[in-house]
C-alpha positions in Angstrom: 0.2 0.0 -0.2 1.6 3.3 -0.8 0.9 6.7 0.6 2.2 10.3 0.0 3.8 11.9 3.0 5.3 15.6 3.4 8.5 15.8 5.0 9.4 18.9 6.9 10.7 20.8 3.9 7.1 20.4 2.2 8.6 18.2 -0.4 5.9 15.0 -1.2 7.6 11.6 -1.5 5.8 7.8 -1.5 6.0 6.2 1.5 5.9 2.3 0.9 6.5 -0.2 3.9 8.5 -3.7 2.8 5.4 -5.4 4.3 3.0 -3.9 2.0 5.3 -4.0 -0.8 3.9 -6.1 -4.0 7.5 -7.3 -4.4 7.6 -11.5 -4.3 11.2 -11.3 -3.2 10.4 -10.7 0.8 11.9 -13.0 3.4 11.5 -12.1 7.1 11.3 -8.3 6.2 14.4 -8.6 4.1 14.6 -9.1 0.6 16.1 -11.5 -0.9 18.1 -9.2 -3.5 20.2 -8.2 -0.7 21.0 -11.6 0.1 22.0 -12.2 -3.3 24.1 -8.9 -3.7 25.9 -9.9 -0.7 26.3 -13.6 -1.6 27.9 -12.4 -5.0 30.3 -9.6 -3.5 31.5 -12.7 -1.1 32.5 -14.9 -3.9 33.9 -11.9 -5.7 36.3 -11.2 -3.2 37.2 -14.5 -2.2 38.0 -14.9 -5.8 39.7 -11.7 -5.8 42.0 -13.0 -2.5 42.4 -16.5 -4.4 44.1 -14.3 -7.3 46.0 -12.1 -5.7 47.8 -15.2 -3.8 48.6 -16.6 -7.2 50.0 -13.6 -8.5 52.3 -13.4 -5.1 53.7 -16.6 -5.5 54.0 -16.3 -9.0 55.9 -13.4 -8.4 58.3 -14.8 -6.1 59.2 -17.8 -7.5 60.1 -15.7 -10.9 62.3 -13.4 -8.6 63.8 -16.6 -7.2 64.6 -18.0 -10.2 66.0 -14.7 -12.1 68.5 -14.5 -9.1 69.6 -18.3 -9.1 70.1 -17.8 -12.7 71.9 -14.6 -12.5 74.2 -16.5 -10.2 75.0 -18.8 -12.2 75.8 -16.7 -15.3 78.3 -14.9 -12.7 79.5 -17.8 -11.8 80.4 -19.2 -15.3 81.3 -15.8 -16.9 85.1 -16.9 -17.6 83.8 -19.6 -19.5 80.9 -17.7 -21.8 82.6 -16.8 -25.1 80.3 -14.2 -27.2 
């Protein structure tokens, strides 16, 4: 059920209560849409965290391999002919 209400500044707005809403997505006074958004944000955050960990580990492994290969090159620089 919708009603028109005036606030202190005199402007009108429509007041619609959740219990009177015609929306079928009500669950105990809370909308299912908010729950869907929460679940989507939670899974998105978990995916971002997992991707960040993978990128971090990949960067560390790549850096270590570069240091090891650089040390090998320096060790054998007298044997390298260009």
